[in-house]
C-alpha positions in Angstrom: 178.4 -35.8 283.1 178.2 -31.9 282.9 179.9 -29.7 280.4 182.3 -27.5 280.9 184.2 -25.9 277.6 186.9 -23.2 278.4 186.8 -22.0 274.4 185.7 -19.1 273.0 184.2 -21.0 269.9 182.2 -23.7 271.7 179.5 -25.9 270.3 176.7 -24.7 272.3 177.8 -21.8 274.7 180.1 -19.7 272.2 182.2 -18.9 275.0 180.3 -18.2 278.1 182.8 -20.3 280.1 186.3 -19.0 278.9 186.7 -17.0 281.7 188.7 -18.9 284.3 186.5 -18.0 286.8 183.1 -18.6 285.2 184.4 -22.0 284.5 185.2 -22.7 287.9 182.0 -21.2 288.8 180.0 -23.2 286.1 181.5 -26.7 287.3 180.6 -25.5 291.0 177.4 -25.4 290.3 177.0 -28.0 288.0 177.9 -29.7 290.8 175.4 -28.1 293.2 172.6 -29.1 290.4 173.2 -33.0 291.1 176.0 -33.4 288.4 178.3 -36.1 289.5 180.9 -35.7 287.2 182.1 -32.8 285.4 184.2 -33.1 282.0 186.5 -29.9 281.0 187.6 -29.5 277.4 189.7 -26.2 276.2 189.5 -27.3 272.2 186.0 -27.8 270.1 186.1 -31.5 268.3 184.8 -29.3 265.5 187.3 -28.6 262.5 189.7 -25.8 263.2 193.5 -24.6 263.4 195.6 -26.6 265.7 195.9 -24.9 269.1 199.1 -25.4 270.7 198.9 -27.8 273.3 200.5 -25.5 275.8 197.6 -23.1 275.6 195.2 -25.6 275.8 196.8 -26.9 279.0 196.6 -23.6 280.4 193.1 -23.9 279.5 191.8 -27.0 281.4 194.4 -27.6 284.0 193.6 -24.5 286.3 190.1 -25.2 285.9 190.7 -28.9 287.5 192.8 -27.0 290.1 190.1 -24.5 290.6 187.1 -27.2 291.1 189.7 -29.0 293.4 190.6 -26.3 295.8 187.1 -25.1 296.0 186.2 -28.7 297.4 184.4 -29.8 294.3 183.8 -33.7 294.8 182.6 -34.6 291.3 184.2 -36.7 289.2 186.5 -34.7 286.8 187.6 -35.5 283.1 189.8 -33.3 280.3 188.5 -33.6 277.2 191.4 -34.0 275.3 193.8 -36.2 272.9 196.7 -34.8 273.3 198.7 -36.7 276.5 200.5 -33.4 277.3 197.2 -31.9 277.8 196.1 -34.7 279.5 199.2 -35.2 281.8 198.3 -31.7 283.1 194.9 -31.8 283.9 195.4 -35.3 285.5 198.6 -33.4 287.8 196.1 -30.7 288.6 193.6 -33.4 290.2 191.6 -34.7 287.2 191.1 -38.6 287.0 189.6 -39.4 283.8 190.5 -38.8 280.0 187.9 -38.4 277.3 189.6 -38.9 274.2 186.9 -37.5 271.2 189.5 -39.1 268.7 189.8 -42.7 269.8 193.7 -42.6 270.7 195.2 -40.9 267.8 197.8 -40.0 270.4 199.8 -43.2 270.3 201.5 -41.7 273.9 197.9 -41.1 275.8 197.1 -44.8 276.5 200.4 -45.4 277.9 200.0 -42.3 280.2 196.6 -43.0 281.4 198.0 -46.5 282.5 201.2 -45.0 284.3 198.9 -42.4 286.1 195.9 -44.9 286.8 193.4 -42.9 285.5 190.2 -44.2 283.6 189.9 -43.5 280.2 186.7 -43.0 277.7 187.4 -44.4 274.1 184.9 -42.8 271.5 184.6 -43.5 268.2 185.3 -40.6 265.3 187.2 -41.0 262.1 189.1 -37.5 261.1 192.3 -36.8 262.5 192.1 -34.2 264.9 190.7 -30.9 264.3 190.2 -31.8 260.2 186.9 -32.2 258.0 186.0 -35.6 257.2 183.4 -35.0 254.4 180.8 -36.9 253.9 181.4 -40.1 256.4 179.4 -43.3 254.8 179.3 -46.5 256.6 177.5 -49.9 255.3 176.6 -51.0 258.9 177.2 -47.5 261.3 176.9 -50.1 264.3 178.8 -52.9 262.8 181.5 -50.7 262.2 181.6 -48.4 265.7 181.4 -51.4 267.5 184.4 -52.9 265.9 186.5 -49.6 265.9 185.6 -49.7 269.5 186.8 -53.0 270.2 190.2 -52.4 268.3 190.6 -49.3 270.5 189.8 -51.2 273.7 192.6 -54.1 272.8 194.8 -51.2 272.0 194.3 -49.6 275.2 194.6 -53.0 277.3 197.9 -53.6 275.6 199.2 -50.5 276.9 198.7 -51.2 280.2 195.2 -49.7 280.8 192.9 -52.8 283.1 189.4 -53.0 281.8 187.5 -51.8 284.8 189.1 -48.0 283.8 188.0 -48.3 280.3 184.6 -46.1 279.3 183.3 -46.4 275.7 181.4 -43.9 273.8 179.9 -44.3 270.2 180.5 -40.4 269.4 177.0 -39.4 268.2 177.5 -37.0 265.6 181.2 -37.1 265.0 181.8 -38.0 261.6 178.2 -38.9 261.4 175.2 -37.6 259.4 171.8 -37.9 261.6 170.9 -40.8 260.2 173.8 -42.7 261.4 173.5 -40.8 265.3 169.3 -42.2 265.3 170.5 -46.1 264.2 173.2 -45.9 266.5 170.7 -44.4 269.4 168.0 -46.7 268.6 170.8 -49.6 268.2 172.7 -48.8 271.4 172.3 -52.2 273.1 174.4 -53.8 270.3 177.7 -51.7 271.9 176.3 -52.1 275.5 176.5 -55.8 275.1 180.5 -55.1 275.1 180.1 -55.2 278.6 181.8 -52.0 279.5 180.5 -48.6 281.0 179.1 -46.4 278.0 178.9 -42.8 277.8 176.2 -41.2 275.9 177.0 -37.3 274.6 173.6 -36.6 272.7 172.7 -33.3 274.3 172.0 -30.6 272.2 173.5 -32.3 268.9 172.9 -31.5 265.3 170.8 -34.9 264.7 168.3 -33.3 267.3 168.6 -30.4 265.4 167.9 -31.6 261.9 165.2 -34.1 263.3 163.3 -31.1 265.1 164.3 -28.3 262.6 165.2 -26.3 265.8 168.4 -23.8 266.5 170.5 -25.3 269.7 168.9 -23.2 272.2 165.5 -24.9 271.5 167.2 -28.6 271.7 166.5 -29.3 275.4 163.2 -31.5 275.2 164.7 -33.1 272.2 168.1 -33.7 274.0 166.2 -35.2 277.1 164.1 -37.5 274.9 167.7 -38.9 273.2 169.1 -39.2 276.5 166.5 -41.5 278.0 166.8 -43.9 275.1 170.5 -44.2 275.4 169.4 -44.7 279.1 167.2 -47.5 278.2 169.6 -48.8 275.5 172.2 -49.2 278.1 173.9 -45.8 278.1 175.2 -45.5 282.3 176.8 -41.7 282.1 174.8 -39.1 280.1 176.7 -36.1 278.9 174.4 -32.9 279.4 174.9 -29.3 279.0 171.5 -28.7 280.6 172.3 -30.1 284.6 169.3 -30.1 286.5 166.7 -31.0 283.8 168.9 -33.8 282.8 169.1 -35.1 286.5 165.5 -34.7 287.1 165.3 -37.3 283.7 167.7 -39.3 285.3 166.5 -40.0 288.4 163.4 -40.5 286.9 164.2 -43.2 284.7 166.6 -45.0 287.8 163.0 -44.9 289.8 161.1 -46.3 286.8 163.8 -48.9 286.2 164.0 -49.7 289.9 167.9 -48.6 290.5 166.7 -45.6 293.3 164.3 -45.2 295.6 161.9 -42.2 295.4 163.0 -39.5 297.3 159.6 -39.5 299.6 156.6 -41.6 299.6 153.6 -39.5 300.4 150.4 -40.0 297.7 147.8 -42.3 298.9 150.4 -43.6 301.9 147.8 -41.9 304.6 144.2 -42.9 305.8 142.3 -40.5 303.4 143.2 -40.5 299.4 145.4 -37.7 298.3 144.5 -36.0 294.6 
């Protein structure tokens, strides 16, 4: 899953794809680099002033429409917690709503059900765009799992079928570095819920704090974290650096026996190759 943020204050690229043509171009480039999914967001998760839903919709829906009109074939999700923004993006051609607030908007799940879309349920604790100081968990994995189980039941009750649900433990979202590391280490306990599991670890602060590196230097750590998550049951990796992440994912898939090598040549002939 490639990340396209049409925001002037995005976590990683600091507004590099805020212009509409830049956002559409980045989405098409991500697909060309191997991304099978593009996630388009108009508001950061980080605390900040609320953005009118109309403005958020005006940021994301044209990117979805532009990608579709340009022939993009990747899965397209909208990263939003507001059902009105989701409705605009779905009308423009998105098929997934990626809600990082775990259904803070009670009208979101019914909308997803009505539109036949998929829904990503993410663990977080704060109200949208608000501060949650010093999050505490007695057992972060057990508490995240309980949260996700409750949100799954809520989505099912709203009419979203189980086969259209995806879960995300929410690395770094109202969690400190030790929490995110433990989630990564014990990810199989969450994969055991039986739904497709998304891991959004790319360039996050838990990687920076472990390695003592700024965002621009966290690629290797991000790939290591993504690899551990894939080994632990994640089947969707939400990443900034598409080409490098696709290569890492393809290697994981081949090692696990899920994908054949692109070709076989080494020591396949009558002479040994170096």
